N, C-alpha and C positions, 0 to 999 in steps of 0.2 A: 232545697233548704235543708241544712243538717238537722238531724234529730235533736241535737243539743240546743240548737237555736229555737226550734219549735217548742221544746220544753221550757226554755227561758222565757219565751214570749207568753206561753200559757201560764207560767208562774206569775209573770207580771200582771197579766189580765186577772188571774185568780186573786191577786192582792187588792183588787178594786180599781186599779188603774185602767185607763181607757186607751186603746191603741188605734192609731191612724197611720197608715203608710201612704206617703206621697211619692209618686213615681212619674218618670217621663215616659214609661212604657204604655203602650196600648193595652187595654184590658185582656184581650185574648193572649197576647204575648206574655203578660204578667202571669196568667194562669199556668203557662208552661214552665215557668221557673219558680213559682210560688203556689203550689197547689192548696195550701192552707189559708185561703183568703178569709175563712171564717174566724181567724184569730183577731181580725181587725174590725172595728165598728164602722169605719168609713175608709174609702180608698179614693183619694183624688188621683186620677190617672191622667195620661196624656199631658203631662207637665202642668196639671191643674185645670185642664179643659173638660174633664169628665169626672163626675162624682158618683161612686158606686157604693151601695149599701149591701154588704154580703148577706145580712139576715133577711132582706127582702128580695135580693138578687135583682134589684132595679138600679138603673143608672140614670143620671141626669146630665145632659150636656150643659156646660157652663160657658160656652162660647158658641158662636155660629158654626154651622157645618162648613167644611172647606168649600170654597167657591169652585164650581165645576169649570168656570173659565180659567181660574188660576191653575187648576190641575192640568187642563188641556194646554195652557201656555207653557207650563214647566215641562211637560212631556214633549211638546213640540220643540222645545229648546234642547232636546237630547238627553233629558234626565230619565233614565229607565228605572233606576232604583228609587221609587217613590212609594212610601207607605201612606195610606189614607185611613185615618181614624174617624171617630165621630166628630171631632173638632180640630184635630191636628193633622198636619202633613209633615212627613219626615223624610229626609234624604241624607246624603253625605255632605260634609262641610265643603268638599271640593266643588259642589254645585251652587255655592253661595251667589256668585255673580249672575248665573242664569235665573235663580229664584228672585233675587233683587230686581233684575230687569223685568221679570214677569209681573211682580207686584207693582212696580212703577208704571209699566205699560197699561195696567188695568186700573190704576189709581186707587189701590186698596190700602188699608191701614194695618195689615198684618205685620207682626214683628218676628224677628228671627232670634232663636236661642241656640247657642252651641253647647254641645256636651260630648266630650271624648270622641271627636271626629264625626259626630252626627250633627245634623242641622234640623231644628224643629221650626216649623212655620205655624204660628199661633195667631188667633185673633188678638187685636190690641187689648192690653190690660190683663191678659190671661198669663199666669205663671204659677209656680208651685205655691207661692204665698196666697194668691187669690183662691186657689183650690183648697188650701188648708183653712182659710177663713170661711169658705162655704161649708166645709166639714164641721168646723167648730160651731158655726151657727146652727146647723141641724142638731148637733149634740148638746146645744145650749151650754157651751164652754167658752172660756176666753183664752187668749194666747198666753196669759200670765202663768199658767201652769204647764206650758208646752216645752218639751225638750225635743230638739230636732238634730239629726245627724245627716251630713251630706258628703258626697265625694266627687262632685263635678261642678262645672261652671253653671249649670242650671239650678244649683242649690242656693245661690246667694240670697235671693229674695226670701226663700223659706227660712234660712238661718237668721236673716235680719228680723223677720216677723216673730220668731219664737223667743220666748223668755230666755231660753238657754240653747244656744246653737253650737254644734261641734262639727268641725271638719275632721274626717277620719284620716289616719295616716295613709300615705301613699296616694293622695289625691292627684289628679292630673294637673290641676292648677291650685296653688294655695288659696284657701278661702279665708276671709276675715269675717267671722260672725259678729 
């Protein structure tokens, strides 16, 4: 993160505003690209499936852990590039059919979310909007003062929930807040 961005976020926070970042990344991966997690009061990660509080350094899973049977079935189907988070599974979009077949074979209710060539496998009902709702509830805030920005397919629900949603220029797919 650029120093100017850190300074802008710190100034925003110093003005009394409250910052929440909602990301599709797993928490450990987020730490590698955003070392200043302390700028935010809450971080819904894993596309809304994990809620992290930087001040307490505690996280709370907002969906079930990935099914071991599903992991095994996906890997048996030839998917080697599989990331396993607290509640999310992620792979490449090219493995969609293998993942869908595994979910169907096991009779699970997981849903798939695409984002810039990635494929996220999440518990039913979990997305960036549900993660933001959990963060707002902990902070005792409502969505009516929420501004959200997004740049990918996985941001639709987040932008729809927010009072003011913005799709940034250069998005992979146009978003309609």
